N, C-alpha and C positions, 0 to 999 in steps of 0.2 A: 161063738155064735156063728152059724152058717151064713153064707152070703144071702140066701133067700130069706132066712129069718131076720137078718139085719135089715134088708130092704123093707120087710113088713113092719119091723119095729119103727123105722124112721117114718114110714108112711103113716102109721097109726099116730105117732107123735105129731106129725105135721097137721093131720086132719083134726085130731082132738084138741090140739093146743092152739089152733089158728086164731080163735077169738081172743084168747088171753094174750097171745104174743102180739096181736095187733094193738092191744091196750098198752102193753109194756113197751112195744117198739123194739128197736135194736138195742144192743148192750150200750150202757152209758159210756161216754168217752173216757179215756184215761184221765185220772185225777179229777173226776167230777165230784161235786158235793150236792147238798140238798138241805131240806128242812127236817129237823129231828121230829120223829113221830111223837104224838101225845101232846101236841100244842106247846112244845117247849121253845118254839121260835127258831130263828136262824142261829146256827152255831158255826164256829170256825171249822169244825170237822165233826164227823159222826163216829160213834164207837160200835164195833161189831164183835161178835164172839167167834173165835176160831175153834172148831170142834175138837181140835187136837188138845186143847186145854184140859179136856176131861178124859183123855185116852186111857188113863189107868183104871177107870171104872166102866169103860165101855163093855157091854155084854153082861154086866153084873147089875148095875143100877139104871142103865139107860141103853137105848138103841137109837139108830139114826132117826127113826120116825118121831122120837121124843124131843129132838133138838129144837124145833120151833117153840114148843111149850116151855122148855127149859130156858131158852134164850129170852123169852118175854117175861115169864113168871118169876124165874129165879134171879135174873140179872137185869131186868128192865131195859133190854136192848132190842133194837129193831133190825139189826143186820146180822146175818149168819153166814159163816164160811165152812163148807163141808170138807170132809176128807174122803177120797174115793174108796179107801179100804174099809170104811164104816158102812158102806151101802150093802144092803142085802141084794139078792138078785134084782136088778133094776128093771123089772117088768113095767109095762104101761100102767097097770093097776097100782103098783107100788109107788111109782112116781106121781100118779094122780093124787094118791092119798097124802103123800108128802107135801105136794102143792096145796092141797086143801087145808092141811094143818098150818102151813105157813100163813095162808090167807086168813084163817080163823084167828091166829095169834097176832096178826099185823106185823109179820116178820118178812123182811126182804132177803131173799136167798141170793147172795152176792157172788159166790165163787165156789168152785170145787178144786181142792188141792189134790192133784193127781200123782199117785205114786205107783211103783211096781208095774209099770207098763213098758219097760224096755229102756235102753240107753240111746238117747238122741244124738250122742257124739261117738257112738261105737265105731271102731276102725273098720269093721266089716259093713259095707254099704247095705247088704241085705238085712243086717240087723237094724241098721238105722231106719230103713224103709219100713220094716216091721214095727219098730217102736212108734214111728209117726202114725202108722195105720192103727195101732192099738189105742192111741189117744183119741181117735176120731169119735168113738162112742161116747166119750165124756163131753165132747163138744155138743153132740146130739142131746145128751141128757141135760147139760147146762142150759142149752137153748130152750128146751121144753120147760124147765123149771123157772126160766126168766132170769137166770144169773147174768152177771156182767162179764165174767172172766173164768178161765181155768188157769190154775198154776201148774206149770210143768217143771221138771228138773232138767238141768243142763246135761247131766250125765256124770258118771263117777269114774270112768276108766282112766288110766294113766298112760295110755299109749300115745306117743308123739308129744310134740311140744304143746304148750298151752295155745299157741296160735293155730296149730294144726287142728286141735280139738275145737277151737272156735269155728274154723272153716267147716268142719264136719257137722257141727251142731246147726250152723246156719242153713245148710242144705236141708236138714230134717225139719227145722221150724218153718222154713219157707214152704215146704210141702204141706205142713199142717195149716199154715195160714191160707194157702190156696183152698183147702177144704172148708175152712171156717168163714170164707169171704161173705157168703150170703147171710150168715147169722149176725154179723157185726160183733161177734164175741171177741174180747181181748184175750191174748195169750201172754201170760206173765211168767217171768223167770225169777225165782227167789235165790238169794245168796244162801245156798244150802249145802255148802261143802265143795271141795275140789276146786275146779276152775271158776265155778260160779261165785266163790267167796273171794275171788281176786277182782276187785272193782274195775280195774283197767281192762281186764279181759271181758267182763260182762258188758261193759260199755262198748267195747269193740264189737261184740255180737249185736248190740242194739244198732250201732252205726252201719254194720254190714248189711243187716236186714232192712233197716230204714222203713218200717211200716208203722203207721199210726196206731195199729191195733196190737203192736208188740211192745211190751214194756217190762219193767222190773217190779219186784215185790221186795223192797228193802226190809230185812229182818234185823231187829236191833241186836240180836245175840249171835248170829251165825258168821262171825268173823273170828279167825284164830291168829292170823299172821299180820293183820293190819289193824290200825286203830279203829275201834267200832264207830266212834262218832264221825270220823272222816270217811269211813266206808259208807255209812248211811247217807251222809251229805253228798257223796259222789253219785249215788244211785238215784237220789230223789228226782232229778230232772226227768227221768224216764219212768217214774213210778205210776202204776195203775192202782196200787193199794199199798198199805204199810202194815207191817206185822210188829206189834208191840210185844216182842218176846220178853218174858219175865220169869224169874225164878222165885225161890222162897223169900218171903218178906219177913222183916224183923217184927217183933211185937209192937213196936211203935209205928208200923206201917211203912218204914223206909225200905229201900231196895239196894242192898250193898253191891251186888255184882256189877252194876253200872247205874249211872244217874238217869232215871227215866224222865225227870223234869228237863234235864239238858237235852235228851233225845227229842222230846216233844218241841222244845224251842227250836231245834234244828229243822224239824219237820215243818213247822209253821213258817219259819223264816224262808224256806224254799218256795213258799206259795202253795204247797199242797193243801187241798181242801176236801179230799175224799174221806173214805172210811179208814179208821185205824183199828185193826183187829187185835183183840187181846188173845195172846197165845201163852198160856201159863205152862211152865215145864219144871215146876218145883219138885224136889225129891222127897220132901218131908211134909210140907204143908198140905192141908186138905185142898182139893182142886177148886171147890166152890169158894173157899176163903181166899185163895190166891187170885182168882178172877176178880172178885169184888175189891180186893186190895189194889189191884192194877187199875180197875175202873175208877177208883177214888182219885188216884193220881192223875189219870188222863182227864177226868172231869175238871180239874183245876185249870186246864188249858183251853177249855172250850169257849 
């Protein structure tokens, strides 16, 4: 997008979305909760759908604009987490239609998980600056849609020590936080491989930046070299959202890769009371069945 077109895009969003944004206000604080839609009363936490759960059928049985209906009608959920690569050209008309469908279905658009926009910890400073710049449009889009957060990746390069990569990432995320300041949007980092899946290093990044709008997105499954339960527990004090990553379920509804009940006990013991997003990544099970199986387990803890 050219600089001129970008300014026009932001201007149009600001004008057309001003009334809705005034109603929504700034993004909800990290780790905020609320009342479950549908008159279900106060819950310990709320459940959302991460669009990645359905990634195998994207473009065949559904598109991004279908997600609010799917979230509500198929899964009975009121929270939705998007993935940036599922968006069509995010024109003003497209975003307005997505917003209309979410409102029609009573669905809160919570987050955009941003991928493929550059390496925020790249050893070349020009590359880092470009990556931070590339993420700005997703802050604009998230703000217009009324989201609370965007999820970014730490970066996957292996140049330098983990501490050096933390320092480089801190520079990039501080730059992005400066841009996002007026929106109040939260910027979250998921344990998503590489340094980000080292809890001590991700916590080091949190402390280095020390911004109330910068937090973690603990994912139950994305740890390889540390204990998953301990990894999630370590990241929860900084959590702005939680990802209930799950894989294929057994016929009796149990989840063998790890104990989802134990994970939820850890989440609740931490005091977290925000949304928990279902992110199904099974290899064999139908995606819809996997989401519903995970939902059934999570509901036991509400």
